[in-house]
PDB file of N, H, CA, C and O in Angstrom:
ATOM      1  N   UNK A   1     -52.955 122.506-140.715  1.00  0.00           N
ATOM      2  CA  UNK A   1     -54.078 121.839-140.210  1.00  0.00           C
ATOM      3  C   UNK A   1     -55.019 123.860-140.297  1.00  0.00           C
ATOM      4  O   UNK A   1     -54.718 125.052-140.354  1.00  0.00           O
ATOM      5  N   UNK A   2     -56.172 122.965-140.249  1.00  0.00           N
ATOM      6  H   UNK A   2     -56.417 121.996-140.203  1.00  0.00           H
ATOM      7  CA  UNK A   2     -57.472 124.403-140.594  1.00  0.00           C
ATOM      8  C   UNK A   2     -58.248 124.286-139.113  1.00  0.00           C
ATOM      9  O   UNK A   2     -58.894 123.285-138.802  1.00  0.00           O
ATOM     10  N   UNK A   3     -58.152 124.999-138.586  1.00  0.00           N
ATOM     11  H   UNK A   3     -57.627 125.812-138.839  1.00  0.00           H
ATOM     12  CA  UNK A   3     -58.948 125.866-137.639  1.00  0.00           C
ATOM     13  C   UNK A   3     -60.255 126.359-137.764  1.00  0.00           C
ATOM     14  O   UNK A   3     -60.412 127.385-138.426  1.00  0.00           O
ATOM     15  N   UNK A   4     -61.219 125.812-137.246  1.00  0.00           N
ATOM     16  H   UNK A   4     -61.092 124.979-136.708  1.00  0.00           H
ATOM     17  CA  UNK A   4     -62.780 126.300-137.074  1.00  0.00           C
ATOM     18  C   UNK A   4     -63.315 127.077-136.253  1.00  0.00           C
ATOM     19  O   UNK A   4     -62.611 127.560-135.366  1.00  0.00           O
ATOM     20  N   UNK A   5     -64.610 127.376-136.334  1.00  0.00           N
ATOM     21  H   UNK A   5     -65.182 126.984-137.054  1.00  0.00           H
ATOM     22  CA  UNK A   5     -65.039 128.149-135.192  1.00  0.00           C
ATOM     23  C   UNK A   5     -66.132 126.571-135.170  1.00  0.00           C
ATOM     24  O   UNK A   5     -66.795 125.901-135.961  1.00  0.00           O
ATOM     25  N   UNK A   6     -65.659 126.589-133.315  1.00  0.00           N
ATOM     26  H   UNK A   6     -65.120 127.133-132.672  1.00  0.00           H
ATOM     27  CA  UNK A   6     -66.901 125.481-133.398  1.00  0.00           C
ATOM     28  C   UNK A   6     -68.242 126.437-131.962  1.00  0.00           C
ATOM     29  O   UNK A   6     -67.926 126.685-130.798  1.00  0.00           O
ATOM     30  N   UNK A   7     -69.060 126.621-132.347  1.00  0.00           N
ATOM     31  H   UNK A   7     -69.317 126.419-133.292  1.00  0.00           H
ATOM     32  CA  UNK A   7     -70.353 127.154-131.153  1.00  0.00           C
ATOM     33  C   UNK A   7     -71.202 126.359-130.472  1.00  0.00           C
ATOM     34  O   UNK A   7     -70.974 125.189-130.165  1.00  0.00           O
ATOM     35  N   UNK A   8     -72.360 127.088-130.186  1.00  0.00           N
ATOM     36  H   UNK A   8     -72.546 128.038-130.435  1.00  0.00           H
ATOM     37  CA  UNK A   8     -73.040 126.218-128.974  1.00  0.00           C
ATOM     38  C   UNK A   8     -74.118 127.156-129.713  1.00  0.00           C
ATOM     39  O   UNK A   8     -74.837 126.163-129.826  1.00  0.00           O
ATOM     40  N   UNK A   9     -74.816 128.084-130.267  1.00  0.00           N
ATOM     41  H   UNK A   9     -74.232 128.891-130.175  1.00  0.00           H
ATOM     42  CA  UNK A   9     -75.844 128.228-130.761  1.00  0.00           C
ATOM     43  C   UNK A   9     -77.375 127.734-130.739  1.00  0.00           C
ATOM     44  O   UNK A   9     -78.434 128.221-130.343  1.00  0.00           O
ATOM     45  N   UNK A  10     -76.923 126.353-131.449  1.00  0.00           N
ATOM     46  H   UNK A  10     -76.063 125.958-131.770  1.00  0.00           H
ATOM     47  CA  UNK A  10     -78.374 126.339-131.298  1.00  0.00           C
ATOM     48  C   UNK A  10     -78.523 124.874-130.045  1.00  0.00           C
ATOM     49  O   UNK A  10     -79.527 124.160-130.057  1.00  0.00           O
ATOM     50  N   UNK A  11     -77.522 124.674-129.192  1.00  0.00           N
ATOM     51  H   UNK A  11     -76.707 125.254-129.182  1.00  0.00           H
ATOM     52  CA  UNK A  11     -78.233 124.333-127.744  1.00  0.00           C
ATOM     53  C   UNK A  11     -78.759 124.923-126.760  1.00  0.00           C
ATOM     54  O   UNK A  11     -79.607 124.537-125.956  1.00  0.00           O
ATOM     55  N   UNK A  12     -77.825 126.568-126.938  1.00  0.00           N
ATOM     56  H   UNK A  12     -77.136 126.882-127.592  1.00  0.00           H
ATOM     57  CA  UNK A  12     -78.344 127.596-126.381  1.00  0.00           C
ATOM     58  C   UNK A  12     -80.065 128.299-126.907  1.00  0.00           C
ATOM     59  O   UNK A  12     -81.057 128.721-126.314  1.00  0.00           O
ATOM     60  N   UNK A  13     -79.779 128.163-127.886  1.00  0.00           N
ATOM     61  H   UNK A  13     -78.972 127.821-128.368  1.00  0.00           H
ATOM     62  CA  UNK A  13     -81.182 128.661-128.861  1.00  0.00           C
ATOM     63  C   UNK A  13     -82.207 127.258-128.068  1.00  0.00           C
ATOM     64  O   UNK A  13     -82.557 127.670-126.962  1.00  0.00           O
ATOM     65  N   UNK A  14     -82.428 126.665-128.169  1.00  0.00           N
ATOM     66  H   UNK A  14     -82.144 126.331-129.067  1.00  0.00           H
ATOM     67  CA  UNK A  14     -82.741 124.766-127.660  1.00  0.00           C
ATOM     68  C   UNK A  14     -83.066 124.792-126.168  1.00  0.00           C
ATOM     69  O   UNK A  14     -84.215 124.397-125.973  1.00  0.00           O
ATOM     70  N   UNK A  15     -82.663 125.003-125.479  1.00  0.00           N
ATOM     71  H   UNK A  15     -81.729 125.324-125.638  1.00  0.00           H
ATOM     72  CA  UNK A  15     -82.745 125.891-124.238  1.00  0.00           C
ATOM     73  C   UNK A  15     -83.560 126.681-123.658  1.00  0.00           C
ATOM     74  O   UNK A  15     -84.152 126.436-122.607  1.00  0.00           O
ATOM     75  N   UNK A  16     -83.648 127.800-124.390  1.00  0.00           N
ATOM     76  H   UNK A  16     -83.167 127.998-125.244  1.00  0.00           H
ATOM     77  CA  UNK A  16     -84.114 129.005-124.469  1.00  0.00           C
ATOM     78  C   UNK A  16     -85.553 128.396-124.880  1.00  0.00           C
ATOM     79  O   UNK A  16     -86.515 128.853-124.263  1.00  0.00           O
ATOM     80  N   UNK A  17     -85.843 127.223-126.048  1.00  0.00           N
ATOM     81  H   UNK A  17     -85.062 126.852-126.550  1.00  0.00           H
ATOM     82  CA  UNK A  17     -87.126 127.147-126.129  1.00  0.00           C
ATOM     83  C   UNK A  17     -87.415 128.061-127.563  1.00  0.00           C
ATOM     84  O   UNK A  17     -88.514 127.916-128.099  1.00  0.00           O
ATOM     85  N   UNK A  18     -86.590 128.837-128.066  1.00  0.00           N
ATOM     86  H   UNK A  18     -85.698 128.955-127.631  1.00  0.00           H
ATOM     87  CA  UNK A  18     -86.967 129.701-128.715  1.00  0.00           C
ATOM     88  C   UNK A  18     -86.662 129.242-130.431  1.00  0.00           C
ATOM     89  O   UNK A  18     -85.674 128.573-130.737  1.00  0.00           O
ATOM     90  N   UNK A  19     -87.705 129.735-131.471  1.00  0.00           N
ATOM     91  H   UNK A  19     -88.507 130.278-131.223  1.00  0.00           H
ATOM     92  CA  UNK A  19     -86.999 129.120-132.931  1.00  0.00           C
ATOM     93  C   UNK A  19     -86.483 129.945-133.379  1.00  0.00           C
ATOM     94  O   UNK A  19     -86.698 131.150-133.249  1.00  0.00           O
ATOM     95  N   UNK A  20     -85.573 129.311-134.092  1.00  0.00           N
ATOM     96  H   UNK A  20     -85.397 128.332-134.197  1.00  0.00           H
ATOM     97  CA  UNK A  20     -84.612 130.322-134.846  1.00  0.00           C
ATOM     98  C   UNK A  20     -85.227 131.669-135.630  1.00  0.00           C
ATOM     99  O   UNK A  20     -84.278 132.124-136.269  1.00  0.00           O
ATOM    100  N   UNK A  21     -86.009 132.218-135.778  1.00  0.00           N
ATOM    101  H   UNK A  21     -86.780 131.849-135.259  1.00  0.00           H
ATOM    102  CA  UNK A  21     -87.567 133.146-136.388  1.00  0.00           C
ATOM    103  C   UNK A  21     -86.970 133.581-135.467  1.00  0.00           C
ATOM    104  O   UNK A  21     -85.770 133.624-135.739  1.00  0.00           O
ATOM    105  N   UNK A  22     -87.229 133.997-134.318  1.00  0.00           N
ATOM    106  H   UNK A  22     -88.204 133.962-134.097  1.00  0.00           H
ATOM    107  CA  UNK A  22     -87.542 134.357-133.102  1.00  0.00           C
ATOM    108  C   UNK A  22     -85.985 135.054-132.420  1.00  0.00           C
ATOM    109  O   UNK A  22     -85.756 136.103-131.818  1.00  0.00           O
ATOM    110  N   UNK A  23     -85.020 133.786-132.898  1.00  0.00           N
ATOM    111  H   UNK A  23     -85.206 132.933-133.387  1.00  0.00           H
ATOM    112  CA  UNK A  23     -83.786 134.380-132.622  1.00  0.00           C
ATOM    113  C   UNK A  23     -83.458 135.364-133.315  1.00  0.00           C
ATOM    114  O   UNK A  23     -83.100 136.427-132.810  1.00  0.00           O
ATOM    115  N   UNK A  24     -83.520 135.191-134.358  1.00  0.00           N
ATOM    116  H   UNK A  24     -83.811 134.327-134.769  1.00  0.00           H
ATOM    117  CA  UNK A  24     -82.633 136.035-135.911  1.00  0.00           C
ATOM    118  C   UNK A  24     -83.319 137.448-135.519  1.00  0.00           C
ATOM    119  O   UNK A  24     -82.734 138.520-135.673  1.00  0.00           O
ATOM    120  N   UNK A  25     -84.749 137.315-134.947  1.00  0.00           N
ATOM    121  H   UNK A  25     -85.224 136.444-134.822  1.00  0.00           H
ATOM    122  CA  UNK A  25     -85.173 138.712-135.630  1.00  0.00           C
ATOM    123  C   UNK A  25     -84.650 139.832-133.962  1.00  0.00           C
ATOM    124  O   UNK A  25     -84.594 141.061-133.919  1.00  0.00           O
ATOM    125  N   UNK A  26     -84.330 138.758-132.721  1.00  0.00           N
ATOM    126  H   UNK A  26     -84.376 137.760-132.757  1.00  0.00           H
ATOM    127  CA  UNK A  26     -84.020 139.315-131.707  1.00  0.00           C
ATOM    128  C   UNK A  26     -82.360 139.904-131.682  1.00  0.00           C
ATOM    129  O   UNK A  26     -81.966 140.819-130.958  1.00  0.00           O
ATOM    130  N   UNK A  27     -81.593 139.194-132.582  1.00  0.00           N
ATOM    131  H   UNK A  27     -81.913 138.452-133.170  1.00  0.00           H
ATOM    132  CA  UNK A  27     -80.005 139.791-133.581  1.00  0.00           C
ATOM    133  C   UNK A  27     -80.081 140.185-134.078  1.00  0.00           C
ATOM    134  O   UNK A  27     -79.017 140.619-134.521  1.00  0.00           O
ATOM    135  N   UNK A  28     -81.374 140.667-134.794  1.00  0.00           N
ATOM    136  H   UNK A  28     -82.238 140.315-134.435  1.00  0.00           H
ATOM    137  CA  UNK A  28     -81.009 141.246-136.121  1.00  0.00           C
ATOM    138  C   UNK A  28     -80.474 140.285-137.014  1.00  0.00           C
ATOM    139  O   UNK A  28     -79.252 140.341-136.878  1.00  0.00           O
ATOM    140  N   UNK A  29     -80.696 139.653-137.641  1.00  0.00           N
ATOM    141  H   UNK A  29     -81.689 139.608-137.752  1.00  0.00           H
ATOM    142  CA  UNK A  29     -79.988 138.060-138.769  1.00  0.00           C
ATOM    143  C   UNK A  29     -80.762 138.032-139.656  1.00  0.00           C
ATOM    144  O   UNK A  29     -81.769 138.682-139.371  1.00  0.00           O
ATOM    145  N   UNK A  30     -80.801 137.462-140.889  1.00  0.00           N
ATOM    146  H   UNK A  30     -79.984 136.934-141.120  1.00  0.00           H
ATOM    147  CA  UNK A  30     -82.206 136.789-140.983  1.00  0.00           C
ATOM    148  C   UNK A  30     -82.109 134.877-140.392  1.00  0.00           C
ATOM    149  O   UNK A  30     -81.040 134.416-139.990  1.00  0.00           O
ATOM    150  N   UNK A  31     -83.318 134.079-140.455  1.00  0.00           N
ATOM    151  H   UNK A  31     -84.186 134.453-140.781  1.00  0.00           H
ATOM    152  CA  UNK A  31     -83.503 132.506-139.990  1.00  0.00           C
ATOM    153  C   UNK A  31     -82.234 132.148-141.010  1.00  0.00           C
ATOM    154  O   UNK A  31     -81.430 131.361-140.510  1.00  0.00           O
ATOM    155  N   UNK A  32     -81.950 132.566-142.257  1.00  0.00           N
ATOM    156  H   UNK A  32     -82.603 133.205-142.664  1.00  0.00           H
ATOM    157  CA  UNK A  32     -80.926 131.657-142.932  1.00  0.00           C
ATOM    158  C   UNK A  32     -79.651 132.040-142.439  1.00  0.00           C
ATOM    159  O   UNK A  32     -78.745 131.240-142.672  1.00  0.00           O
ATOM    160  N   UNK A  33     -79.421 132.864-141.938  1.00  0.00           N
ATOM    161  H   UNK A  33     -80.157 133.514-141.748  1.00  0.00           H
ATOM    162  CA  UNK A  33     -78.234 133.678-141.687  1.00  0.00           C
ATOM    163  C   UNK A  33     -77.515 132.639-140.181  1.00  0.00           C
ATOM    164  O   UNK A  33     -76.329 132.320-140.109  1.00  0.00           O
ATOM    165  N   UNK A  34     -78.976 132.146-138.737  1.00  0.00           N
ATOM    166  H   UNK A  34     -79.940 132.405-138.795  1.00  0.00           H
ATOM    167  CA  UNK A  34     -78.646 131.667-138.127  1.00  0.00           C
ATOM    168  C   UNK A  34     -78.111 129.762-138.114  1.00  0.00           C
ATOM    169  O   UNK A  34     -77.383 128.897-137.625  1.00  0.00           O
ATOM    170  N   UNK A  35     -79.425 130.184-139.308  1.00  0.00           N
ATOM    171  H   UNK A  35     -80.016 130.887-139.705  1.00  0.00           H
ATOM    172  CA  UNK A  35     -79.701 128.394-139.923  1.00  0.00           C
ATOM    173  C   UNK A  35     -77.486 127.612-140.410  1.00  0.00           C
ATOM    174  O   UNK A  35     -76.895 126.556-140.187  1.00  0.00           O
ATOM    175  N   UNK A  36     -77.090 129.041-141.150  1.00  0.00           N
ATOM    176  H   UNK A  36     -77.571 129.899-141.332  1.00  0.00           H
ATOM    177  CA  UNK A  36     -75.732 128.773-141.489  1.00  0.00           C
ATOM    178  C   UNK A  36     -74.859 129.181-140.087  1.00  0.00           C
ATOM    179  O   UNK A  36     -73.789 128.630-140.342  1.00  0.00           O
ATOM    180  N   UNK A  37     -74.696 129.781-138.843  1.00  0.00           N
ATOM    181  H   UNK A  37     -75.566 130.229-138.637  1.00  0.00           H
ATOM    182  CA  UNK A  37     -73.850 130.004-137.785  1.00  0.00           C
ATOM    183  C   UNK A  37     -74.684 128.231-137.172  1.00  0.00           C
ATOM    184  O   UNK A  37     -73.860 127.319-137.104  1.00  0.00           O
ATOM    185  N   UNK A  38     -75.817 127.940-136.875  1.00  0.00           N
ATOM    186  H   UNK A  38     -76.486 128.681-136.930  1.00  0.00           H
ATOM    187  CA  UNK A  38     -76.002 126.221-136.473  1.00  0.00           C
ATOM    188  C   UNK A  38     -74.956 125.551-136.998  1.00  0.00           C
ATOM    189  O   UNK A  38     -73.945 125.178-136.402  1.00  0.00           O
ATOM    190  N   UNK A  39     -75.252 125.402-138.209  1.00  0.00           N
ATOM    191  H   UNK A  39     -76.073 125.704-138.693  1.00  0.00           H
ATOM    192  CA  UNK A  39     -74.499 124.325-139.011  1.00  0.00           C
ATOM    193  C   UNK A  39     -73.262 124.583-138.975  1.00  0.00           C
ATOM    194  O   UNK A  39     -72.568 123.571-139.065  1.00  0.00           O
ATOM    195  N   UNK A  40     -72.473 125.944-138.839  1.00  0.00           N
ATOM    196  H   UNK A  40     -73.037 126.767-138.766  1.00  0.00           H
ATOM    197  CA  UNK A  40     -71.052 125.631-138.896  1.00  0.00           C
ATOM    198  C   UNK A  40     -70.378 126.320-140.059  1.00  0.00           C
ATOM    199  O   UNK A  40     -69.175 126.583-140.057  1.00  0.00           O
ATOM    200  N   UNK A  41     -71.518 126.711-141.431  1.00  0.00           N
ATOM    201  H   UNK A  41     -72.495 126.497-141.432  1.00  0.00           H
ATOM    202  CA  UNK A  41     -70.935 127.217-142.354  1.00  0.00           C
ATOM    203  C   UNK A  41     -70.156 128.885-142.168  1.00  0.00           C
ATOM    204  O   UNK A  41     -69.137 129.268-142.744  1.00  0.00           O
ATOM    205  N   UNK A  42     -70.976 129.632-141.225  1.00  0.00           N
ATOM    206  H   UNK A  42     -71.804 129.321-140.757  1.00  0.00           H
ATOM    207  CA  UNK A  42     -70.882 130.556-141.418  1.00  0.00           C
ATOM    208  C   UNK A  42     -70.506 130.802-140.235  1.00  0.00           C
ATOM    209  O   UNK A  42     -71.091 130.132-139.385  1.00  0.00           O
ATOM    210  N   UNK A  43     -69.083 132.137-139.545  1.00  0.00           N
ATOM    211  H   UNK A  43     -68.607 132.681-140.235  1.00  0.00           H
ATOM    212  CA  UNK A  43     -68.709 132.487-139.382  1.00  0.00           C
ATOM    213  C   UNK A  43     -69.238 133.722-138.899  1.00  0.00           C
ATOM    214  O   UNK A  43     -68.906 134.544-139.754  1.00  0.00           O
ATOM    215  N   UNK A  44     -70.390 134.774-137.285  1.00  0.00           N
ATOM    216  H   UNK A  44     -70.660 134.107-136.591  1.00  0.00           H
ATOM    217  CA  UNK A  44     -70.458 135.903-137.482  1.00  0.00           C
ATOM    218  C   UNK A  44     -69.051 136.924-137.308  1.00  0.00           C
ATOM    219  O   UNK A  44     -67.876 136.561-137.360  1.00  0.00           O
ATOM    220  N   UNK A  45     -69.482 138.040-137.129  1.00  0.00           N
ATOM    221  H   UNK A  45     -70.437 138.334-137.087  1.00  0.00           H
ATOM    222  CA  UNK A  45     -68.015 139.435-137.646  1.00  0.00           C
ATOM    223  C   UNK A  45     -68.732 139.161-136.027  1.00  0.00           C
ATOM    224  O   UNK A  45     -69.768 138.611-135.651  1.00  0.00           O
ATOM    225  N   UNK A  46     -67.628 139.831-135.350  1.00  0.00           N
ATOM    226  H   UNK A  46     -66.787 140.278-135.656  1.00  0.00           H
ATOM    227  CA  UNK A  46     -66.867 140.158-133.945  1.00  0.00           C
ATOM    228  C   UNK A  46     -68.987 140.998-133.801  1.00  0.00           C
ATOM    229  O   UNK A  46     -69.891 140.177-133.954  1.00  0.00           O
ATOM    230  N   UNK A  47     -69.288 142.146-133.594  1.00  0.00           N
ATOM    231  H   UNK A  47     -68.553 142.813-133.471  1.00  0.00           H
ATOM    232  CA  UNK A  47     -70.196 142.247-133.425  1.00  0.00           C
ATOM    233  C   UNK A  47     -71.525 141.785-133.323  1.00  0.00           C
ATOM    234  O   UNK A  47     -72.263 142.093-132.388  1.00  0.00           O
ATOM    235  N   UNK A  48     -71.934 140.857-134.511  1.00  0.00           N
ATOM    236  H   UNK A  48     -71.334 140.606-135.271  1.00  0.00           H
ATOM    237  CA  UNK A  48     -72.670 139.829-134.346  1.00  0.00           C
ATOM    238  C   UNK A  48     -72.986 138.910-132.856  1.00  0.00           C
ATOM    239  O   UNK A  48     -73.936 138.875-132.073  1.00  0.00           O
ATOM    240  N   UNK A  49     -71.139 137.939-132.967  1.00  0.00           N
ATOM    241  H   UNK A  49     -70.367 137.967-133.603  1.00  0.00           H
ATOM    242  CA  UNK A  49     -70.569 136.948-131.793  1.00  0.00           C
ATOM    243  C   UNK A  49     -71.201 138.238-130.452  1.00  0.00           C
ATOM    244  O   UNK A  49     -71.960 137.796-129.590  1.00  0.00           O
ATOM    245  N   UNK A  50     -70.957 139.183-130.428  1.00  0.00           N
ATOM    246  H   UNK A  50     -70.340 139.542-131.128  1.00  0.00           H
ATOM    247  CA  UNK A  50     -71.562 140.210-129.284  1.00  0.00           C
ATOM    248  C   UNK A  50     -73.019 140.139-129.386  1.00  0.00           C
ATOM    249  O   UNK A  50     -73.810 139.466-128.725  1.00  0.00           O
ATOM    250  N   UNK A  51     -73.149 140.665-129.994  1.00  0.00           N
ATOM    251  H   UNK A  51     -72.507 141.212-130.531  1.00  0.00           H
ATOM    252  CA  UNK A  51     -74.606 140.976-129.806  1.00  0.00           C
ATOM    253  C   UNK A  51     -75.335 139.009-129.226  1.00  0.00           C
ATOM    254  O   UNK A  51     -75.806 138.831-128.103  1.00  0.00           O
ATOM    255  N   UNK A  52     -75.260 138.180-129.994  1.00  0.00           N
ATOM    256  H   UNK A  52     -74.878 138.324-130.907  1.00  0.00           H
ATOM    257  CA  UNK A  52     -75.606 136.905-129.842  1.00  0.00           C
ATOM    258  C   UNK A  52     -74.854 136.239-128.244  1.00  0.00           C
ATOM    259  O   UNK A  52     -75.473 135.322-127.705  1.00  0.00           O
ATOM    260  N   UNK A  53     -73.647 136.706-127.625  1.00  0.00           N
ATOM    261  H   UNK A  53     -73.144 137.451-128.062  1.00  0.00           H
ATOM    262  CA  UNK A  53     -73.419 136.492-126.565  1.00  0.00           C
ATOM    263  C   UNK A  53     -74.141 137.149-125.496  1.00  0.00           C
ATOM    264  O   UNK A  53     -74.505 136.569-124.472  1.00  0.00           O
ATOM    265  N   UNK A  54     -74.379 138.616-125.807  1.00  0.00           N
ATOM    266  H   UNK A  54     -74.083 139.086-126.638  1.00  0.00           H
ATOM    267  CA  UNK A  54     -75.485 139.540-124.354  1.00  0.00           C
ATOM    268  C   UNK A  54     -76.754 139.348-124.677  1.00  0.00           C
ATOM    269  O   UNK A  54     -77.580 139.778-123.872  1.00  0.00           O
ATOM    270  N   UNK A  55     -77.373 138.499-126.219  1.00  0.00           N
ATOM    271  H   UNK A  55     -76.703 138.149-126.873  1.00  0.00           H
ATOM    272  CA  UNK A  55     -79.074 137.829-125.823  1.00  0.00           C
ATOM    273  C   UNK A  55     -78.782 136.747-124.729  1.00  0.00           C
ATOM    274  O   UNK A  55     -79.252 136.792-123.592  1.00  0.00           O
ATOM    275  N   UNK A  56     -77.949 135.769-125.204  1.00  0.00           N
ATOM    276  H   UNK A  56     -77.567 135.732-126.128  1.00  0.00           H
ATOM    277  CA  UNK A  56     -77.925 134.804-124.314  1.00  0.00           C
ATOM    278  C   UNK A  56     -77.516 134.774-122.936  1.00  0.00           C
ATOM    279  O   UNK A  56     -77.918 134.004-122.064  1.00  0.00           O
ATOM    280  N   UNK A  57     -76.668 135.703-122.840  1.00  0.00           N
ATOM    281  H   UNK A  57     -76.342 136.329-123.549  1.00  0.00           H
ATOM    282  CA  UNK A  57     -75.759 136.323-121.051  1.00  0.00           C
ATOM    283  C   UNK A  57     -75.390 135.260-120.417  1.00  0.00           C
ATOM    284  O   UNK A  57     -75.881 134.585-119.512  1.00  0.00           O
ATOM    285  N   UNK A  58     -73.544 135.175-121.628  1.00  0.00           N
ATOM    286  H   UNK A  58     -73.145 135.723-122.363  1.00  0.00           H
ATOM    287  CA  UNK A  58     -73.114 134.485-121.964  1.00  0.00           C
ATOM    288  C   UNK A  58     -71.422 135.407-122.168  1.00  0.00           C
ATOM    289  O   UNK A  58     -71.321 136.330-122.977  1.00  0.00           O
ATOM    290  N   UNK A  59     -70.409 135.013-121.421  1.00  0.00           N
ATOM    291  H   UNK A  59     -70.491 134.264-120.764  1.00  0.00           H
ATOM    292  CA  UNK A  59     -69.448 135.310-122.690  1.00  0.00           C
ATOM    293  C   UNK A  59     -68.854 134.728-123.643  1.00  0.00           C
ATOM    294  O   UNK A  59     -68.632 133.530-123.464  1.00  0.00           O
ATOM    295  N   UNK A  60     -68.355 135.409-125.083  1.00  0.00           N
ATOM    296  H   UNK A  60     -68.536 136.382-125.228  1.00  0.00           H
ATOM    297  CA  UNK A  60     -68.364 135.295-126.010  1.00  0.00           C
ATOM    298  C   UNK A  60     -68.019 133.526-126.095  1.00  0.00           C
ATOM    299  O   UNK A  60     -68.733 132.605-126.495  1.00  0.00           O
ATOM    300  N   UNK A  61     -66.668 133.530-125.556  1.00  0.00           N
ATOM    301  H   UNK A  61     -66.088 134.277-125.231  1.00  0.00           H
ATOM    302  CA  UNK A  61     -65.828 132.826-125.457  1.00  0.00           C
ATOM    303  C   UNK A  61     -66.752 130.743-125.257  1.00  0.00           C
ATOM    304  O   UNK A  61     -66.617 129.663-125.832  1.00  0.00           O
ATOM    305  N   UNK A  62     -67.721 131.382-123.931  1.00  0.00           N
ATOM    306  H   UNK A  62     -67.831 132.259-123.463  1.00  0.00           H
ATOM    307  CA  UNK A  62     -69.030 129.730-124.113  1.00  0.00           C
ATOM    308  C   UNK A  62     -69.517 129.851-124.937  1.00  0.00           C
ATOM    309  O   UNK A  62     -70.462 129.064-125.001  1.00  0.00           O
ATOM    310  N   UNK A  63     -69.389 130.763-126.135  1.00  0.00           N
ATOM    311  H   UNK A  63     -68.621 131.402-126.083  1.00  0.00           H
ATOM    312  CA  UNK A  63     -70.316 130.108-127.080  1.00  0.00           C
ATOM    313  C   UNK A  63     -69.936 130.160-128.387  1.00  0.00           C
ATOM    314  O   UNK A  63     -70.615 129.888-129.377  1.00  0.00           O
ATOM    315  N   UNK A  64     -68.537 130.615-128.311  1.00  0.00           N
ATOM    316  H   UNK A  64     -67.986 130.837-127.507  1.00  0.00           H
ATOM    317  CA  UNK A  64     -67.643 130.854-129.743  1.00  0.00           C
ATOM    318  C   UNK A  64     -66.141 129.908-128.894  1.00  0.00           C
ATOM    319  O   UNK A  64     -65.898 129.965-127.688  1.00  0.00           O
ATOM    320  N   UNK A  65     -65.432 129.205-129.804  1.00  0.00           N
ATOM    321  H   UNK A  65     -65.629 129.158-130.784  1.00  0.00           H
ATOM    322  CA  UNK A  65     -64.452 128.336-129.623  1.00  0.00           C
ATOM    323  C   UNK A  65     -63.499 127.854-130.675  1.00  0.00           C
ATOM    324  O   UNK A  65     -63.583 127.172-131.697  1.00  0.00           O
ATOM    325  N   UNK A  66     -62.652 128.421-130.079  1.00  0.00           N
ATOM    326  H   UNK A  66     -62.584 128.975-129.249  1.00  0.00           H
ATOM    327  CA  UNK A  66     -61.742 127.741-131.567  1.00  0.00           C
ATOM    328  C   UNK A  66     -61.542 126.413-131.702  1.00  0.00           C
ATOM    329  O   UNK A  66     -61.372 125.870-130.611  1.00  0.00           O
ATOM    330  N   UNK A  67     -61.474 125.247-133.192  1.00  0.00           N
ATOM    331  H   UNK A  67     -61.613 125.689-134.078  1.00  0.00           H
ATOM    332  CA  UNK A  67     -61.568 124.078-133.321  1.00  0.00           C
ATOM    333  C   UNK A  67     -60.444 123.537-134.185  1.00  0.00           C
ATOM    334  O   UNK A  67     -60.270 123.829-135.368  1.00  0.00           O
ATOM    335  N   UNK A  68     -59.532 122.526-133.290  1.00  0.00           N
ATOM    336  H   UNK A  68     -59.674 122.289-132.329  1.00  0.00           H
ATOM    337  CA  UNK A  68     -58.674 122.699-134.671  1.00  0.00           C
ATOM    338  C   UNK A  68     -58.615 121.609-135.813  1.00  0.00           C
ATOM    339  O   UNK A  68     -57.945 121.812-136.826  1.00  0.00           O
TER     340      UNK A  68
END
């Protein structure tokens, strides 16, 4: 059984009404990285995950979860 990381980044970003570019700048990555995270094609490092959680002011496990 394969496991995947599910995330709510696109939903949270849209709720804040910010662009992918603005979000990327805020967490220190490229827009392409944000696109890959939102599509589920890229699992961020723990450091980036923590930056994203801090940005949204949410616990990391409310943003990222294990999906099998």
